[in-house]
Structures are given as C-alpha cells and as structure tokens.
N, C-alpha and C positions, 0 to 999 in steps of 0.2 A: 234597177241596176241590170244592166246587160252583162250577159257572159261573153266573156272573150274567147273566141273559138281557137283551140289548140292547134298549133301547127301540126300539119299531118308529118308522120314518120318518113324518113326516107326510104324508100323501096328497097328491099333485100334483093341481092343479086343471087339467084340460086347456084349459079356456076361457081362463085367465090366461096360460098357456104361449102359446097361438097368438097372444093380443093383443099379448104381449111381441115375438114374432118379427116380426109384422106391422107394429108401430110403429117397428121399428129398420131405418132406411134404410141400405142399403149404402153403403160409404165411397166406392167409385167413382162411384156416383150423385151423391154430395155434391161430389166434386171437378169433375164435369163439368157441374154445374147452372149455376154461373155462367156458363161459357162459352156453354151452350146458350141461356141467357137473353139474354145480349149479343148473340148473333147474330141470335136471333129479333127483339129489337127494332132492330137495325141492318139486318137485311136482310129478314126474313120481313114485318114490318109494312109496310115501304115497297112491297113487292111486292104485298101485298094492297090496300093504298091505290091504287097504280097501277092493277091491275086493275079496281078500282071505278070509278076515275076515266075509264078507257077504254071501259066498256061501260055507263055510266049517265049520266043527265042529270037535269033537274028533274023529268021525267015518268016515270022508272023506267029500266029496261033498255032499252038502245038500240044499234044498230051505226051510228047516224049519224057518230060520230068515224071509225070505221074507213073508211066509204064517203068523208068527206071527205079523209082521208089518202091513199086510193088515187087519188082523183081529182086530187089536187095534182101536177104535174108535177115539181116540186122533189123529191118523194119518190122517184120512180123514179131521177132523176139523182142523188140523194144515195146511194141503194142502191147503183148501178152504181160510183159512184165508191169508195165504201168497199169493196166487193168487189174491185174492181181493185187498191186500196190494199193490202189485205190480201195479195192473190195475189202482187203484185210484191216488196212491202216485206218480208215475213216471210223467204222464201229468202234476199234479199239480206242482211238482218240475221244470219241464221244462218249464212251462208257466211263474211262478215267476221268474225263473233265467234268462230267456230270456228278461222279462220285465225289470228287474233290470239292465241287461248288456246293453241294449238298452238306457236306461236311463243314464247310466254312459257315453256313447258313446257320447251323447250331451254335456258332460262336464258342469254340473251345477256346482254352488257355493259348496265347501266343497265336491266334488265329491269324493276325496281320502278318507275323512273320513268317508262318506257313505260306501265305498267299505270296508274299515277295520272293521267298526261295523257290516257289513252283514257277513263278514269272521269270526267273533268271535265264532260261534259255531264249527269251524273247530278244535280249540285248546281243545275243550271239549272232553272228552271221552264218548262213548256211554252209560256206567253205570252213570257217572254223569249227562249226558242230562236225562236220565229215572228218576234219583232222583230228579232232578229240577222240571220235570213234575209231579212227584208224590206229591211234596209239593203244586202243583197247584190243583190236582184233587182229593187228598185224601178227606176223609169224614170231617175234620177239617181243610183242606187246604185253600189256598187264595181264590179260586174261590167261595166255600160255605161261607166264612167269607163275601166276598164282596156281594152275594146274600142276606146274612142275614142282612147287613146293609142296603142294598137299600128296605128291606121289601118284598123281593120276596120268602121267605120261609125259613125254618130253616136248609136247605141243602139237598143235592140230593147225593145218592150213585153213582157216576159216575163209579166207578170202581168194582161195586159189579158184582158176577156171573150171576146174571138174566139180567144185562143189557149189552149184547153184543154188542149193537150199539154203546153205549157211551164208552165202552172198545175200540172199534175199533177207533172210533173218536180220543180218547186220545194218543193211539199208532201213529195214522196218523199224529197228530199234532206234537207230539214229534219228529218223524222221519222227518217230512217236516221241522221243525225248525233246526235239527241237521244237515241234510245232503244236503239241498239246496245249501248251500254255496260252496260245491265241483262243483256242475254243473256251479254255478256262475263263479268260476275260470277259468273253462275250456272254457266257452262261451266268457268270457271277453278275454282270450287269443286268442282265435279264431278270435274274431272281429278285433284284432290288424292287422290281415293279410288281411282284407277286404279293398280294396283301396277306399278311399273316392271319388275318379274321377269318378267311375262307379254311385255311388250314386248320385253325383251332375250332371253327364250328364243325367241320367234318369229324375232328377228334372227339367232340362233344357227343354226336350223333353215332358214336362207336365205330367209325371208319379205321382200320388198320394202317400202318405207315405206308405200306405198299399201295393201298387203295386211295391215300390222300395223294400219293405220288403220281399214280396214274390218271386219276379223275380230277384232281384240283391243281397240282403244280405244273404237270407237264402241258396240259391245255393252255394254260396261261403263259407258258414259257415258248409257245409254238413259234412266235416272231423271231425270237432270238436264235432258237435252233434252226430255223429256216435260213437265216443269214450266215450263221456259223457253217452250216453244212454246204451251201453254196460256195461260200469263200473257201473253205478247206478242201473241196473237192478239185476246185479251178486250181489252186495252189498245188495240190497233190500231183496234178496233171503236169505241173511245170516243174517238178521235182529233178534236180540237175546237179547241184553242187556236191550235196551229201554223197549221192552215189558216185560222182566222178572222183571224189577225193577218195573213197573208199574201193572201189572196183574198176574204176576207169571205164573201159568199152567191155569189160568181161561180163557185166551185167548191164545190158544197153537199156536206155529208157528214151521215150520219144524225143525230149528236149536235149538229150544228149546226143542223138542222131542229126538232130538239126545243127547242133553246133558242129559236128563232124563234118557234115556236107557242107556247111558255110565256111569254115575256117580251115579244116584239114584239107579237104578234097576240091575246096574251091569251087562249088557247084551251088550258085545261088538258087536256081530254079527247083532242084530237088529239095533244098533246105526251105524254101518257101511252101512247096508242097506239103511236107511233113508238118509245118507250122500250121497250115490250113487244116490239117486232120486233127491237132491239138485243139484249134479254135471251134471246130464243129463238136468234138467231144465235150468241150467245155459249155457251148451253148445247149447241146442236148441233154447233158445231166441237169443244168439250171432249169430246164423246161420241165423236165421230169420231177424234179423237187418241187417246183412251183405248183406243180399239179397234185401230187401226192400229198403235200402240206396243206392243200387248200382248206380253208375253214368250213366244216361242213355245214354248221349252223346259218352262216351268212351266204354261201354260195359263192365266196369270193376267196381273195388272199387277204391274209392278216398282215 
C-alpha cells in the first residue's frame, strides 16, 4: 500500500500577515478608547483653551493678563483666604468625619438614622447651604435674635467688611457643615473593608484603643483617606457659592475672583489666568498627598 503524498500547503504571504496583525486593534484599547475620548473632550480641551486665553490676546502671545492678575490686590487676598480656608477646614473635616465614622462602627442604637442625618447636607446645593447660613449670620438673623433674647446685646455685624475674622468663621462653618458628610461617606465605606479580626487580636494582646486606631485601623484606612483628602482639597479650592452667598466679594476667594473677572469685568484672559492658578494648586496638593501617603512597606502608592 503506497502512501498518498499530501498536497503542499499554500505558501504564506508575509506581507498580508503583517497587515492583518497591524489592522487588528487590541480589545483593551477599544474598551478604554471611549473613556479616553470623553476625558479629553471634558478636561483636556478646556485646559488647552484656558491656557490659550491666559497667554494670548488680539496681538498674539502676551503676559499682560498675568501682570494684571498679579497687580490686582483682590487676587492676593483671595489666595490668602483660600489657602487659610484649606489649612483650617480640611483637618477639621477629617477629624469630625473620622470620629463619626468610628462611632458608627461601634453600631450604637439608631446608627443608621444618625448616618442619614449626617448625610443630609449632601443633598443640599452649595448656594442653598450658603443661604441657610446667611439666615443665621445676617444682621437680623437667627443668631442675633437669639443673642438679643438672652440679653447679650442688640446684635453683631458678623458679615461686615470690617470683620474679616467673623466672615472667615461664617464661611468655615458653612463649608464644614456642608461638605464633611462627603468625607464621612468615604471613610465609612473604607471602614467596611477593615477586618475586625485584626482589631480584636490587637485588643487581646493588650493594645489600647488609641494604639489599635493608630497601628491597625488607620494604616488599613490609608487608601480611603488618600482619596478623600485629594477630593476634598480640590473641592475646597473651588469653594465659591457658599462664600458668595454669605459675603459676596468682601471675603474674596480664588474661584470668586475668576467669576468676577469673567462675568462682571468681562476679561476672559485674567479669569483664565486665575483658573490656571487654581489648577496648579490642585495638582500640587494632589502630588504632595500622593507622596506623603505613600505606603512605606511597598514603596509605592496604595
């Protein structure tokens, strides 16, 4: 019996194989492409336009908008007030949010009710929150009415231009009440991923509550704290509606100055320059947080 020789395979064409490989787009690229295009249209293009507005005018490239921004005294007051608000507000928000989250972790009676009550400000817009606190701190507001009933005076001009300290306190309290619930939600979600076994084992070996908090809970809560810290700092730099409702331009902030230059003074170039300052501050603080909160055991970010 003789073997039938097999027909030789048709020769492959290297050029067509390479073209077929090049034309095939990887599936991960196809899945990521819509998000990349969306982010580019939503963030990258406005940044490009903002940079162009800040450094150009009818005659071409210019630094006139930056010089006018720097020469404006409101800009430096707004920068100081914004930085001071961030420095004071963020630690207070995290302190209150962490305390409330740890309290909810112990599951007291009506803990779900407490959680929903503390999260009510999340459903209130910035402007509405400012108006609520304006009703408290106005010359004929609830606070002065209470002081008058207690016989502690006829009232105090809390939001007067001459009282920068009380204006700052009013804006601080309004932002603290309005935005702490956002940090609380993130921290509570992070605590759900912290196993109680580690905490209980540390307690068995004699660790105090503060030792367990420092060495067991907080290290495992690092990713959630990192996200909340970056998010709240960026949103804190964008504080506008609350301060606008309470003080107007008497207590200037950077976003408020952007609004003033763009809407009231009709100067898009200076408004874009101030917006770039806010962007650089946001990026700078985010980079600092990422480096400071780096996980020392892995040498990278968690």
